N, C-alpha and C positions, 0 to 999 in steps of 0.2 A: 224473689222469694214469695212464697204464698202468704196471704194475709194471716192465716192461723199461726204461722211461725213468728210473725211480728208481734203477736200478742203475748208471747213468752217473755218473761223478764229474765234475760240472760245476765249473769254476773259480769264483773269487770274483765274476766278472761273469756267471755263469750260462751259460758257453760251454764247448765242448769242441772241440779241434782235429780237423780232418777231412782225412785224406789221400785224394785221389781218384786212382784208378789205372784205366787202361784195361784192360778185361776180357780182351781177346784178347792184347795184347802185354805186359801187366803193367807198362807204362811209367807212372811217376808223372806225372800231369797237373798237379796243383795241391795246395796246402795252403790250406784255408779254415777257417771256424769255423761252428758251429751252436749255436743255443740249443734248448731243448726243443721249441718249436713247429716249428722248421726240421727237426729230426730226425723228429718225428712226421709232418709233411707229406711229407717225403721217403719215408718208409715207406708212407704212405697213397696217394700219387700215383704212385710209381715213377719220379719225376723228382727230380733233385738240387735241394734248396732250402737255401740257406745264410743265415747272418746276416752282413750287411755291417756291419763295425765302423765304417767311415768314414761311411756313410750312416745308421747306426743303424736299419736296417729289414731285413725279410726280402728275400732276393734269390733269385728263381727263375732258376736258371742257364739262360741262353738266352732269357730273356723279351724282350730287345731284339735280340739277334744271331741267334736261331734255333738256336744251337749248344747244344741241350739235352744233358743227361747222363741217359741211361736207366739205371736201377739194375738191376744183375744180382745184387749182394749187398751187405748191410750187415754189417760186422763191428766188433767192439770188441776192444781189446787186453787183455792179462792183468791190467792194473791198472785197467781200466774207465775210463781217462782219455784215450783217443784212439779215434777212429772211422776205419775204412777203408771207403770206397765203391769197389766195382768197378762200372765203368760202360761203356756203349757211348757214345762221344762222337759226337754228331750233327755233321755237317759237317766233322769232322776238326780243328776248332779249339777249344781249351779256354781259351786265353789272350786277354785283352782287347787284347793287342798284335798279334793276328792270327796268332799262332804255334800250333803243335800243342799245346804244353804251356808251362807257366809257368817251368820251370827251364831257360831258354835261355842263361844266363850261365855261363861256366866260368872258373875261376881259372887264368890263364896269366901267368907272369912277374910275379906279385903284382898283377895287374890283372884285373878282371872283364871278360871279352870275350863279346859275343853270338856264339853258335855255331850257332844254329838260324835258318832262314829265316822271313821273314814270308810266310805263305801268302795272306793277304788284307789289304789296307790297312784299318786300323781305322776310317778315315773312311768307308769303304764299308759296313762292318759296322754302325756306330752312327750312320748318317745319319738 
Protein backbone atom coordinates (compact mmCIF):
# COMPACT_ATOMS: atom_id res chain seq x y z
CA UNK A 1 0.00 0.00 0.00
CA UNK A 2 1.06 3.55 -0.66
CA UNK A 3 2.02 5.71 2.29
CA UNK A 4 -0.84 8.15 1.64
CA UNK A 5 -3.37 5.34 2.09
CA UNK A 6 -1.86 4.46 5.46
CA UNK A 7 -2.51 7.99 6.70
CA UNK A 8 -6.27 7.50 6.38
CA UNK A 9 -7.97 6.52 9.64
CA UNK A 10 -10.12 3.60 8.49
CA UNK A 11 -12.98 2.53 10.76
CA UNK A 12 -13.27 -0.95 12.29
CA UNK A 13 -14.74 -2.23 9.01
CA UNK A 14 -11.82 -0.83 7.00
CA UNK A 15 -13.96 1.99 5.59
CA UNK A 16 -13.89 5.77 5.52
CA UNK A 17 -16.88 8.06 4.83
CA UNK A 18 -16.70 10.03 1.60
CA UNK A 19 -18.54 13.27 0.91
CA UNK A 20 -18.89 13.90 -2.81
CA UNK A 21 -19.29 17.50 -3.87
CA UNK A 22 -19.89 19.00 -7.30
CA UNK A 23 -16.74 20.87 -8.32
CA UNK A 24 -18.40 23.90 -9.93
CA UNK A 25 -21.38 24.50 -7.64
CA UNK A 26 -19.93 23.04 -4.41
CA UNK A 27 -23.27 21.27 -3.85
CA UNK A 28 -23.01 18.07 -1.82
CA UNK A 29 -24.13 15.22 -4.05
CA UNK A 30 -23.86 12.21 -1.79
CA UNK A 31 -22.26 10.51 1.18
CA UNK A 32 -20.76 7.11 0.50
CA UNK A 33 -17.99 4.83 1.77
CA UNK A 34 -14.62 3.67 0.48
CA UNK A 35 -12.22 0.95 1.44
CA UNK A 36 -8.49 1.13 0.60
CA UNK A 37 -8.96 -0.43 -2.83
CA UNK A 38 -11.77 1.97 -3.75
CA UNK A 39 -9.74 5.03 -2.77
CA UNK A 40 -6.68 3.71 -4.59
CA UNK A 41 -8.72 3.01 -7.76
CA UNK A 42 -10.39 6.42 -7.55
CA UNK A 43 -6.98 8.06 -7.50
CA UNK A 44 -5.60 5.86 -10.28
CA UNK A 45 -8.56 6.05 -12.67
CA UNK A 46 -9.83 9.59 -12.06
CA UNK A 47 -13.36 8.20 -11.62
CA UNK A 48 -15.20 7.70 -8.33
CA UNK A 49 -15.15 4.14 -7.01
CA UNK A 50 -16.95 3.40 -3.75
CA UNK A 51 -17.52 0.42 -1.49
CA UNK A 52 -21.14 -0.76 -1.49
CA UNK A 53 -21.95 -1.81 2.06
CA UNK A 54 -25.25 -3.39 0.97
CA UNK A 55 -23.70 -5.45 -1.84
CA UNK A 56 -20.30 -5.90 -0.18
CA UNK A 57 -18.38 -5.07 -3.33
CA UNK A 58 -16.68 -2.24 -5.19
CA UNK A 59 -19.07 0.12 -6.91
CA UNK A 60 -17.78 2.08 -9.88
CA UNK A 61 -20.10 5.09 -9.88
CA UNK A 62 -21.97 5.20 -13.16
CA UNK A 63 -21.12 1.64 -14.20
CA UNK A 64 -24.82 0.96 -14.93
CA UNK A 65 -26.29 4.43 -15.30
CA UNK A 66 -23.44 6.13 -17.16
CA UNK A 67 -23.54 8.92 -14.56
CA UNK A 68 -19.85 8.77 -13.72
CA UNK A 69 -18.13 11.16 -11.36
CA UNK A 70 -14.92 12.59 -12.81
CA UNK A 71 -12.44 13.48 -10.06
CA UNK A 72 -11.18 17.05 -9.82
CA UNK A 73 -9.61 16.65 -6.36
CA UNK A 74 -9.38 14.23 -3.45
CA UNK A 75 -9.11 15.75 0.02
CA UNK A 76 -8.95 14.45 3.57
CA UNK A 77 -10.09 16.24 6.72
CA UNK A 78 -7.89 17.37 9.61
CA UNK A 79 -8.52 14.14 11.56
CA UNK A 80 -7.76 11.96 8.52
CA UNK A 81 -11.10 10.15 9.01
CA UNK A 82 -13.24 11.59 6.21
CA UNK A 83 -12.62 12.06 2.49
CA UNK A 84 -13.99 14.80 0.26
CA UNK A 85 -14.22 14.24 -3.49
CA UNK A 86 -14.72 17.20 -5.77
CA UNK A 87 -16.20 15.88 -9.00
CA UNK A 88 -17.77 16.71 -12.32
CA UNK A 89 -21.05 14.80 -12.31
CA UNK A 90 -21.69 13.26 -15.72
CA UNK A 91 -25.32 13.44 -16.89
CA UNK A 92 -26.30 15.74 -14.00
CA UNK A 93 -27.67 12.84 -11.92
CA UNK A 94 -25.86 11.53 -8.85
CA UNK A 95 -28.71 9.78 -7.02
CA UNK A 96 -30.10 6.34 -7.87
CA UNK A 97 -33.58 7.92 -7.55
CA UNK A 98 -32.92 9.95 -10.71
CA UNK A 99 -32.27 13.22 -8.86
CA UNK A 100 -29.32 15.57 -9.13
CA UNK A 101 -28.17 14.75 -5.58
CA UNK A 102 -29.06 12.39 -2.75
CA UNK A 103 -30.06 15.02 -0.17
CA UNK A 104 -33.51 15.67 -1.59
CA UNK A 105 -35.53 15.35 1.62
CA UNK A 106 -36.00 18.42 3.82
CA UNK A 107 -37.52 18.47 7.29
CA UNK A 108 -40.77 20.45 7.20
CA UNK A 109 -43.27 20.43 10.06
CA UNK A 110 -41.51 17.41 11.58
CA UNK A 111 -41.83 15.35 8.40
CA UNK A 112 -39.27 14.57 5.71
CA UNK A 113 -40.55 15.99 2.43
CA UNK A 114 -38.97 15.42 -1.00
CA UNK A 115 -38.09 18.86 -2.39
CA UNK A 116 -36.01 18.03 -5.47
CA UNK A 117 -37.43 16.82 -8.79
CA UNK A 118 -36.74 13.47 -10.41
CA UNK A 119 -34.74 14.31 -13.54
CA UNK A 120 -34.98 10.84 -15.04
CA UNK A 121 -37.08 7.82 -14.06
CA UNK A 122 -34.80 5.27 -12.36
CA UNK A 123 -36.46 2.49 -14.40
CA UNK A 124 -35.04 4.17 -17.53
CA UNK A 125 -31.61 4.58 -15.94
CA UNK A 126 -31.23 1.02 -14.66
CA UNK A 127 -33.08 -0.99 -17.28
